[in-house]
C-alpha positions, 0 to 999 in steps of 0.5 A: 656458603659457610656457617659461624659457630661460637666458641664455648671455651672461655679462654678462646672467645670468638667464632669460627667459620666452617663450610656447609659441606666438607670438600674432598681435600677436607674430608681426606684431611679428616680421615687421615687425622683418624688414621694418624691418631690410631697409629699413635697407640699410647700417647699424650693428649697433646700428641692426639691434639696435634693430629686433630689440629691438622685436620681442624685447620684444613677444614676452618675457613675463617678464624675470629677468635679474639686475640688471634689471627688466622691459625695454622697447625704451627701457630695453634695455641697449645696453652692454656693446656686444658682450654686448648684441648677443649677448643680442639675437641669442640672443633673436631666434634663439629667436623665429625658432625659434618663428616658423619651427620648420623653421629650426634654431636655432643 
């Protein structure tokens, strides 16, 4: 079973399907993104976003964003930069809420 979430980012309208629960490979990809992000130290937002996109793409079951097919790390839109960062933050936050439901998803 999966859940459909609607993008709040104006530049990227549409929806995304996430699983109800993460699989072991998805949880491992998410945990790896945390480790990789910690290792970056002082880096640009784009570098941090690239790490998060890897985990996001491992967790998303289906992309239904307007003007985009099924996304992968090498096809994920990086611009417009602020909107892309907002999309990544929103999706990563949704995954955090699945991984650790005790953490409020704000």
